[in-house]
C-alpha positions as CSV (number, residue, x, y, z in Angstrom):
1,X,34.1,-21.1,-8.5
2,X,34.9,-24.5,-9.9
3,X,38.3,-26.1,-9.9
4,X,38.6,-28.9,-12.5
5,X,41.7,-30.8,-11.8
6,X,43.8,-33.9,-11.0
7,X,44.6,-34.5,-14.7
8,X,47.0,-33.6,-17.5
9,X,45.9,-30.3,-18.9
10,X,46.3,-29.9,-22.7
11,X,45.9,-26.1,-23.1
12,X,46.3,-25.6,-26.8
13,X,48.2,-22.5,-25.7
14,X,51.7,-22.3,-27.2
15,X,53.0,-20.5,-24.2
16,X,52.3,-23.5,-21.9
17,X,50.9,-26.4,-23.9
18,X,50.8,-29.0,-21.2
19,X,50.5,-29.1,-17.4
20,X,51.0,-32.4,-15.6
21,X,48.7,-32.7,-12.5
22,X,47.1,-29.5,-13.5
23,X,43.9,-27.7,-12.9
24,X,41.6,-25.2,-14.5
25,X,40.0,-22.6,-12.3
26,X,36.6,-21.3,-13.5
27,X,34.7,-18.3,-12.2
28,X,31.3,-17.9,-13.8
29,X,31.7,-18.4,-17.5
30,X,35.4,-17.6,-17.7
31,X,38.7,-19.4,-17.0
32,X,40.7,-17.4,-14.4
33,X,43.7,-19.7,-14.0
34,X,45.4,-22.7,-15.5
35,X,48.1,-23.9,-13.2
36,X,49.3,-26.7,-11.0
37,X,46.3,-28.3,-9.3
38,X,47.7,-28.5,-5.8
39,X,48.8,-24.8,-5.9
40,X,45.3,-23.8,-7.0
41,X,43.7,-25.9,-4.4
42,X,45.8,-24.3,-1.7
43,X,45.1,-20.8,-2.9
44,X,41.3,-21.5,-3.3
45,X,40.5,-24.0,-0.5
46,X,36.7,-23.5,-0.7
47,X,36.0,-24.0,-4.4
48,X,33.9,-26.8,-5.8
49,X,36.3,-29.5,-7.1
50,X,35.5,-31.7,-10.2
51,X,37.9,-34.6,-10.4
52,X,39.4,-35.4,-13.8
53,X,40.6,-38.9,-12.4
54,X,44.0,-38.4,-14.0
55,X,42.6,-38.1,-17.5
56,X,43.1,-35.4,-20.1
57,X,41.7,-31.9,-19.5
58,X,41.2,-30.1,-22.9
59,X,39.3,-27.3,-24.5
60,X,35.9,-28.3,-25.8
61,X,35.8,-29.5,-29.4
62,X,34.5,-27.3,-32.3
63,X,32.6,-28.7,-35.3
64,X,33.0,-26.6,-38.4
65,X,30.0,-28.0,-40.4
66,X,27.1,-29.9,-39.0
67,X,23.5,-30.8,-40.1
68,X,21.2,-31.0,-37.1
69,X,18.2,-31.6,-39.4
70,X,19.6,-35.0,-40.4
71,X,19.6,-36.5,-36.9
72,X,16.3,-38.4,-37.1
73,X,17.4,-40.2,-40.3
74,X,19.5,-42.6,-38.3
75,X,18.4,-46.1,-39.4
76,X,15.9,-44.8,-42.0
77,X,15.7,-46.8,-45.2
78,X,13.8,-45.1,-48.0
79,X,11.6,-47.2,-50.3
80,X,12.7,-47.8,-53.9
81,X,16.0,-48.6,-55.5
82,X,19.2,-47.6,-53.8
83,X,20.7,-44.3,-55.0
84,X,23.5,-44.6,-57.5
85,X,25.0,-41.1,-57.2
86,X,25.0,-38.0,-55.0
87,X,22.2,-36.3,-56.8
88,X,19.9,-39.3,-56.2
89,X,21.0,-39.3,-52.5
90,X,19.8,-35.7,-52.2
91,X,16.6,-36.2,-54.1
92,X,15.6,-39.5,-52.5
93,X,16.7,-38.9,-49.0
94,X,17.7,-35.5,-47.8
95,X,15.3,-33.3,-49.8
96,X,12.4,-35.6,-48.9
97,X,13.4,-35.6,-45.2
98,X,13.7,-31.8,-44.9
99,X,10.4,-31.3,-46.8
100,X,8.7,-33.3,-44.0
101,X,10.3,-31.7,-41.0
102,X,7.9,-29.8,-38.7
103,X,8.6,-27.9,-35.6
104,X,8.5,-30.9,-33.3
105,X,10.9,-32.8,-35.6
106,X,13.3,-29.8,-35.6
107,X,13.3,-29.8,-31.8
108,X,13.8,-33.6,-31.5
109,X,16.7,-33.4,-34.1
110,X,18.3,-30.6,-32.0
111,X,17.8,-32.5,-28.8
112,X,19.5,-35.6,-30.2
113,X,22.3,-33.7,-31.7
114,X,23.1,-31.4,-28.8
115,X,23.0,-34.3,-26.4
116,X,25.5,-36.1,-28.7
117,X,27.6,-33.0,-28.7
118,X,27.8,-32.9,-24.9
119,X,28.5,-36.6,-24.7
120,X,31.4,-36.2,-27.2
121,X,32.8,-33.0,-25.7
122,X,31.7,-30.7,-28.5
123,X,30.9,-27.2,-27.1
124,X,30.7,-25.2,-30.4
125,X,29.1,-26.0,-33.7
126,X,28.4,-24.4,-37.1
127,X,25.1,-25.8,-38.3
128,X,23.4,-25.6,-41.7
129,X,19.7,-26.2,-41.3
130,X,16.8,-27.0,-43.6
131,X,13.2,-27.9,-42.6
132,X,11.0,-26.9,-45.6
133,X,8.0,-28.4,-43.9
134,X,8.2,-25.6,-41.3
135,X,10.5,-22.7,-42.0
136,X,9.6,-19.8,-39.9
137,X,11.1,-19.8,-36.4
138,X,13.0,-23.1,-37.0
139,X,16.4,-21.5,-36.1
140,X,15.0,-20.3,-32.8
141,X,13.8,-23.8,-32.0
142,X,17.4,-25.0,-32.5
143,X,18.8,-22.0,-30.6
144,X,16.6,-22.7,-27.6
145,X,17.9,-26.3,-27.4
146,X,21.4,-25.1,-27.9
147,X,21.2,-22.8,-24.9
148,X,19.6,-25.6,-22.9
149,X,22.6,-27.8,-23.5
150,X,25.2,-25.0,-23.5
151,X,26.6,-25.5,-27.0
152,X,27.6,-22.3,-28.8
153,X,25.9,-22.4,-32.1
154,X,26.4,-20.5,-35.4
155,X,23.2,-21.2,-37.3
156,X,21.8,-20.6,-40.7
157,X,18.9,-21.7,-42.9
158,X,19.5,-23.3,-46.2
159,X,18.2,-21.1,-49.1
160,X,17.3,-23.1,-52.2
161,X,15.1,-22.8,-55.3
162,X,14.0,-26.4,-55.0
163,X,10.7,-25.6,-53.3
164,X,9.7,-22.5,-55.2
165,X,10.1,-18.8,-54.9
166,X,7.9,-18.2,-51.8
167,X,9.8,-20.9,-49.8
168,X,13.1,-19.4,-51.0
169,X,12.0,-16.0,-49.7
170,X,10.8,-17.5,-46.4
171,X,14.3,-19.0,-46.0
172,X,16.0,-15.7,-46.6
173,X,13.7,-14.1,-44.0
174,X,14.4,-16.8,-41.5
175,X,18.1,-16.1,-41.8
176,X,17.6,-12.4,-41.3
177,X,15.1,-12.8,-38.5
178,X,17.4,-15.1,-36.5
179,X,20.4,-12.8,-37.1
180,X,18.6,-10.2,-35.0
181,X,18.0,-12.7,-32.3
182,X,21.6,-13.9,-32.3
183,X,22.9,-10.3,-32.0
184,X,21.4,-10.2,-28.5
185,X,23.4,-13.1,-27.3
186,X,26.7,-12.9,-29.2
187,X,28.6,-15.1,-26.8
188,X,26.4,-18.1,-27.4
189,X,24.8,-17.6,-30.8
190,X,25.9,-16.4,-34.2
191,X,24.2,-16.2,-37.6
192,X,25.1,-16.7,-41.2
193,X,23.2,-16.6,-44.5
194,X,22.7,-20.2,-45.5
195,X,22.9,-21.3,-49.1
196,X,22.5,-24.8,-50.4
197,X,24.7,-25.0,-53.4
198,X,25.2,-23.4,-56.8
199,X,23.1,-25.9,-58.6
200,X,19.9,-25.1,-56.6
201,X,20.4,-21.3,-56.7
202,X,19.5,-19.4,-59.9
203,X,20.8,-15.9,-60.6
204,X,17.6,-14.2,-59.5
205,X,17.8,-16.0,-56.1
206,X,21.4,-14.9,-55.6
207,X,20.4,-11.3,-56.5
208,X,17.5,-11.4,-54.1
209,X,19.7,-12.8,-51.3
210,X,22.3,-10.1,-51.9
211,X,19.7,-7.3,-51.9
212,X,18.3,-8.5,-48.6
213,X,21.6,-9.2,-46.8
214,X,22.0,-5.6,-45.6
215,X,23.6,-6.9,-42.4
216,X,26.4,-8.4,-44.5
217,X,26.1,-11.8,-42.9
218,X,28.7,-14.3,-43.9
219,X,27.6,-17.1,-46.2
220,X,27.6,-20.8,-45.3
221,X,27.4,-22.7,-48.6
222,X,28.1,-26.2,-50.0
223,X,30.6,-25.8,-52.9
224,X,31.5,-28.5,-55.4
225,X,30.6,-31.3,-53.0
226,X,29.6,-33.6,-55.8
227,X,30.3,-33.6,-59.6
228,X,26.7,-32.5,-60.2
229,X,27.4,-29.1,-58.8
230,X,30.3,-28.5,-61.2
231,X,28.5,-29.9,-64.2
232,X,25.5,-27.7,-63.7
233,X,27.5,-24.6,-63.2
234,X,29.6,-25.2,-66.4
235,X,26.5,-26.0,-68.4
236,X,24.3,-23.1,-67.1
237,X,26.9,-20.4,-66.6
238,X,30.1,-21.5,-68.3
239,X,32.2,-21.3,-65.1
240,X,32.9,-23.5,-62.1
241,X,30.7,-23.1,-58.9
242,X,33.6,-21.3,-57.2
243,X,34.0,-18.8,-60.0
244,X,30.3,-18.3,-60.2
245,X,30.0,-17.6,-56.4
246,X,33.1,-15.5,-56.5
247,X,31.6,-13.3,-59.2
248,X,28.4,-13.1,-57.2
249,X,30.2,-11.8,-54.2
250,X,29.3,-14.8,-52.1
251,X,32.9,-15.7,-51.3
252,X,34.8,-13.8,-48.6
253,X,36.5,-13.9,-45.2
254,X,33.1,-14.4,-43.4
255,X,32.1,-17.3,-45.8
256,X,32.3,-21.0,-45.0
257,X,32.5,-23.2,-48.1
258,X,31.6,-26.8,-47.2
259,X,33.4,-29.6,-48.9
260,X,35.2,-28.1,-52.0
261,X,35.9,-31.6,-53.3
262,X,35.8,-30.8,-57.1
263,X,37.9,-27.7,-57.3
264,X,40.7,-26.9,-59.8
265,X,43.8,-24.7,-59.5
266,X,41.9,-21.6,-60.5
267,X,39.2,-22.3,-57.9
268,X,41.8,-22.7,-55.2
269,X,43.3,-19.4,-56.2
270,X,39.9,-17.7,-56.0
271,X,39.3,-19.2,-52.6
272,X,42.6,-17.9,-51.4
273,X,42.3,-14.5,-52.9
274,X,38.8,-14.0,-51.4
275,X,40.0,-15.4,-48.0
276,X,37.2,-17.9,-48.0
277,X,37.1,-20.5,-45.3
278,X,36.8,-24.2,-46.3
279,X,35.5,-27.1,-44.1
280,X,36.5,-30.7,-44.9
281,X,34.0,-33.4,-44.1
282,X,35.8,-36.7,-44.7
283,X,33.3,-39.3,-43.6
284,X,30.4,-37.8,-45.4
285,X,32.4,-37.4,-48.6
286,X,33.4,-41.1,-48.4
287,X,29.9,-42.2,-47.6
288,X,28.4,-40.4,-50.5
289,X,31.2,-41.5,-52.8
290,X,31.7,-37.9,-54.1
291,X,35.4,-37.8,-54.0
292,X,38.0,-36.4,-51.6
293,X,38.9,-32.7,-50.8
294,X,42.5,-32.0,-51.5
295,X,43.3,-30.6,-48.1
296,X,47.0,-30.5,-48.8
297,X,46.5,-28.2,-51.8
298,X,44.1,-26.0,-50.0
299,X,46.3,-25.7,-46.9
300,X,49.4,-25.2,-49.0
301,X,47.7,-22.3,-50.7
302,X,47.2,-20.6,-47.3
303,X,43.5,-21.2,-47.1
304,X,41.9,-21.7,-43.6
305,X,40.6,-25.3,-43.8
306,X,38.6,-26.5,-40.8
307,X,37.1,-29.9,-40.0
308,X,33.5,-30.9,-39.8
309,X,31.2,-33.9,-39.8
310,X,28.3,-32.9,-42.1
311,X,25.9,-34.5,-39.7
312,X,27.6,-37.9,-40.0
313,X,28.7,-38.0,-36.4
314,X,29.0,-35.7,-33.3
315,X,32.5,-37.1,-32.6
316,X,35.2,-34.8,-33.8
317,X,38.0,-37.3,-32.9
318,X,36.3,-39.7,-35.3
319,X,36.4,-37.1,-38.0
320,X,40.1,-36.5,-37.1
321,X,40.9,-40.2,-37.5
322,X,39.2,-40.5,-40.8
323,X,40.7,-37.3,-42.2
324,X,44.1,-38.6,-41.2
325,X,43.7,-41.9,-43.0
326,X,42.0,-40.5,-46.0
327,X,44.7,-37.9,-46.9
328,X,47.3,-40.6,-46.7
329,X,45.3,-43.1,-48.7
330,X,44.5,-40.6,-51.5
331,X,48.1,-39.3,-51.8
332,X,49.7,-42.8,-51.3
333,X,52.0,-41.0,-48.9
334,X,52.0,-42.3,-45.3
335,X,53.9,-39.3,-44.0
336,X,51.3,-36.6,-44.8
337,X,48.5,-35.4,-42.6
338,X,50.2,-35.8,-39.3
339,X,50.5,-32.1,-38.7
340,X,47.9,-30.8,-41.2
341,X,44.8,-32.6,-39.9
342,X,45.2,-31.8,-36.2
343,X,46.0,-28.2,-37.2
344,X,42.6,-28.1,-39.0
345,X,40.8,-29.5,-35.9
346,X,42.5,-27.6,-33.1
347,X,43.8,-24.4,-34.7
348,X,41.6,-23.6,-37.8
349,X,38.3,-24.6,-36.2
350,X,39.3,-22.3,-33.3
351,X,40.0,-19.5,-35.8
352,X,36.6,-19.9,-37.3
353,X,34.8,-19.9,-34.0
354,X,36.6,-16.9,-32.7
355,X,35.6,-15.0,-35.8
356,X,31.9,-15.5,-35.1
357,X,31.5,-15.5,-31.3
358,X,32.3,-12.7,-28.9
359,X,34.4,-15.0,-26.7
360,X,37.6,-16.9,-27.0
361,X,37.1,-20.6,-27.4
362,X,39.3,-23.6,-28.2
363,X,42.1,-22.8,-25.7
364,X,42.6,-23.1,-21.9
365,X,44.0,-19.8,-20.6
366,X,42.9,-17.0,-18.4
367,X,40.0,-14.9,-19.8
368,X,39.0,-17.6,-22.3
369,X,35.5,-19.1,-22.2
370,X,35.2,-21.9,-19.7
371,X,34.5,-24.6,-22.3
372,X,36.4,-27.6,-21.0
373,X,36.2,-31.3,-21.3
374,X,37.8,-34.3,-19.6
375,X,38.8,-37.5,-21.5
376,X,39.1,-40.8,-19.6
377,X,42.5,-41.5,-21.2
378,X,45.5,-42.6,-19.2
379,X,48.6,-42.5,-21.5
380,X,50.2,-46.0,-21.7
381,X,53.4,-44.5,-23.1
382,X,55.2,-41.1,-22.6
383,X,53.0,-38.1,-23.3
384,X,54.2,-34.7,-23.9
385,X,53.4,-31.5,-25.9
386,X,54.9,-33.0,-29.1
387,X,53.0,-36.2,-29.2
388,X,49.6,-35.4,-27.7
389,X,47.9,-35.5,-31.1
390,X,49.3,-39.0,-31.7
391,X,47.8,-40.1,-28.4
392,X,44.4,-38.7,-29.4
393,X,44.6,-40.2,-32.9
394,X,45.3,-43.7,-31.8
395,X,44.0,-43.8,-28.2
396,X,40.8,-41.8,-27.9
397,X,37.4,-41.2,-29.3
398,X,34.6,-38.8,-28.4
399,X,33.1,-41.4,-26.1
400,X,36.2,-41.2,-23.9
401,X,34.8,-37.8,-22.8
402,X,33.5,-38.2,-19.3
403,X,33.0,-34.5,-18.2
404,X,31.9,-31.6,-20.3
405,X,31.8,-28.0,-19.0
406,X,30.5,-25.2,-21.2
407,X,30.2,-21.5,-20.3
408,X,31.4,-22.5,-16.9
409,X,28.4,-24.8,-16.2
410,X,28.9,-28.6,-15.8
411,X,26.8,-30.3,-18.5
412,X,28.1,-33.8,-17.9
413,X,30.1,-35.2,-15.0
414,X,31.5,-38.7,-15.1
415,X,29.2,-39.5,-18.0
416,X,26.1,-38.3,-16.2
417,X,24.2,-35.5,-17.8
418,X,23.6,-32.6,-15.4
419,X,20.1,-31.2,-15.0
420,X,18.8,-33.2,-17.9
421,X,16.7,-36.4,-17.9
422,X,18.2,-38.5,-20.7
423,X,15.4,-41.1,-20.6
424,X,12.7,-38.5,-20.9
425,X,14.5,-36.7,-23.8
426,X,15.0,-40.0,-25.6
427,X,11.4,-40.9,-25.2
428,X,10.4,-37.7,-26.9
429,X,12.9,-38.2,-29.7
430,X,11.7,-41.7,-30.4
431,X,8.0,-40.8,-30.5
432,X,8.7,-37.8,-32.7
433,X,10.9,-39.8,-35.1
434,X,8.3,-42.6,-35.4
435,X,5.7,-40.0,-36.4
436,X,8.1,-38.4,-38.9
437,X,9.0,-41.7,-40.5
438,X,5.3,-42.6,-41.0
439,X,4.9,-39.3,-43.0
440,X,8.0,-39.9,-45.1
441,X,7.8,-43.6,-46.0
């Protein structure tokens, strides 16, 4: 057993949201008690103690939309003129990158991402993968690294027409193959059917996907991220991407719609009626200059809107900060976002995760998964259950995480990775990325 204590426990449990000088008792992969630290220490005198050093003890963070495949693009500058719109960004960078990714590159991307997750306290992710240089088995490569680092992962492969019919069919097969693998470890792995976006999916492809999806996997798809997606759908099919995917039975309660930047009132109603989940990725949207998701409208309609990073970062508190500023900036209202954005991060992301994994995550209470992090944050002003989100917003980042425990196993203690040689891992990543860059540029 492990007793993580001597800190302020932020449980995310409405029945007891905060425990000063608290502790979390872990037995195996499960939390068995969340109480006063001294009381737990007296009751269990022989347990292993991990010291929180008076910091914040919290549930591990959840990332609602990630792109592991993009990890090795850090610092990459493609030749030629700078892209002037989102379509050119896709064509000149991301499609070129994923077309060159081989098995070693996928592994290196996963190593870099999952190490970043642990160092930023992220213990659950939803990833959307593409490696058209090496499709078959790529999700298993990622899953193997995920299990090595202890990050629960809902994975999918991005189906698209952009590389031809055979590659599209291989992508469908990879989703189905991995789904069978994930079923055998439902506490740590989950599977979805990945779709790129409406503008790279013709009707015959969607028909093929539907015919093969006999397991009725949920769909993870980009919707109306850039104006190109909307324009293509209107020109080709006479309807918006949301309407098109709704009519093709892609939307639903097990579907994650990434972005939803360019959606109208009718689209919002369809997302609501179909109980489709949306994930907001503020930094990526700003960086690609595609526009801003109207999270207030979506949340106001009763849609489950989570928070992701789109591969931009592994730091969910960074995404939280940007989402908070962006919604205020876009609406010219400094009073909005205070409750909505943390609700997305701490409540809706948990709702998403608990729908796909056979364990309870995102909360510290008995019987929940032992996914716990410690932040090196000593509150300089009064801290209570009503203002904890304000403290996190203005006082902490992911790099304040000093200890990460997932599935009851310490993965990092006092900023030191456990059972992992970071220098060795980084050497492999650097060598692999250098080889990849030479193939691309």
